[in-house]
C-alpha positions as CSV (number, residue, x, y, z in Angstrom):
1,M,0.0,0.0,0.0
2,K,2.8,2.4,0.8
3,D,4.4,2.0,-2.6
4,A,1.2,3.1,-4.3
5,R,0.9,6.0,-2.0
6,L,4.5,7.1,-2.8
7,H,3.6,7.4,-6.5
8,D,0.6,9.6,-5.6
9,H,2.7,11.8,-3.4
10,R,5.0,12.7,-6.3
11,R,2.0,14.3,-8.1
12,H,1.4,16.4,-5.0
13,A,5.0,17.5,-4.5
14,R,4.6,20.5,-6.7
15,R,2.6,22.1,-3.9
16,R,5.7,22.8,-1.9
17,K,8.4,24.9,-3.6
18,L,11.9,23.7,-2.9
19,A,15.2,25.3,-3.7
20,S,17.6,23.6,-6.1
21,G,20.3,21.4,-4.8
22,I,18.2,20.1,-1.9
23,D,19.2,16.7,-0.4
24,P,17.2,13.8,-1.9
25,M,15.9,12.8,1.5
26,V,14.6,16.3,2.2
27,I,12.9,16.2,-1.2
28,W,11.3,12.8,-0.3
29,I,10.1,14.3,3.0
30,A,8.6,17.3,1.3
31,E,6.9,15.1,-1.4
32,F,5.5,12.5,1.0
33,S,4.3,15.0,3.6
34,A,2.7,17.2,0.9
35,G,0.9,14.1,-0.4
36,E,-0.4,13.4,3.1
37,N,-1.4,17.0,3.5
38,L,1.0,17.3,6.5
39,T,2.4,20.7,7.3
40,M,5.8,21.5,8.9
41,E,3.8,22.3,12.0
42,N,2.2,18.8,12.0
43,L,5.7,17.2,11.6
44,S,7.1,19.5,14.2
45,A,4.4,18.4,16.7
46,S,5.0,14.7,16.0
47,T,8.8,14.9,16.1
48,G,9.8,17.7,18.4
49,I,11.8,19.3,15.6
50,P,11.0,23.0,15.3
51,A,9.2,23.9,12.1
52,V,11.7,26.6,11.4
53,T,14.4,24.0,11.4
54,M,12.5,22.0,8.7
55,A,11.9,25.2,6.7
56,Q,15.7,25.7,6.6
57,W,16.1,22.2,5.2
58,F,13.5,22.9,2.5
59,S,15.2,26.2,1.6
60,G,18.6,24.6,1.4
61,A,20.0,26.7,4.2
62,T,20.9,23.7,6.3
63,Q,20.9,19.9,6.2
64,P,19.1,17.7,8.6
65,T,21.1,15.5,11.1
66,I,20.7,11.7,10.9
67,G,18.8,11.9,14.2
68,N,16.3,14.4,12.7
69,L,16.0,12.4,9.5
70,R,15.2,9.3,11.5
71,A,12.6,11.2,13.6
72,V,10.8,12.6,10.6
73,V,10.9,9.3,8.6
74,N,9.6,7.4,11.7
75,A,6.8,10.0,12.1
76,L,5.8,9.4,8.5
77,G,5.5,5.7,9.2
78,F,8.7,4.5,7.7
79,E,12.0,3.2,9.0
80,L,15.5,4.7,8.1
81,T,18.0,1.9,7.6
82,L,21.5,1.7,6.3
83,K,22.6,-0.9,3.8
84,R,26.1,-1.5,2.5
85,R,26.5,-0.8,-1.2
86,K,27.6,-3.7,-3.4
């Protein structure tokens, strides 16, 4: 079910304007949360990360820490894992 929802979220990603050169994980967060109609304030409330911090990610001013990425990904119902490249 999540795979089908991911496709739908890409259609809705145009709602949130992102700066060029943004980290791919931040783009995914923006696309997925837009498709779920989640605001930065919603994500802030569920993660404890200030909305202004997330706004800085989306503008390209800063990059999220691994801990912040994990918190947001978990709040969106996913798990952040690392896998060795082949």
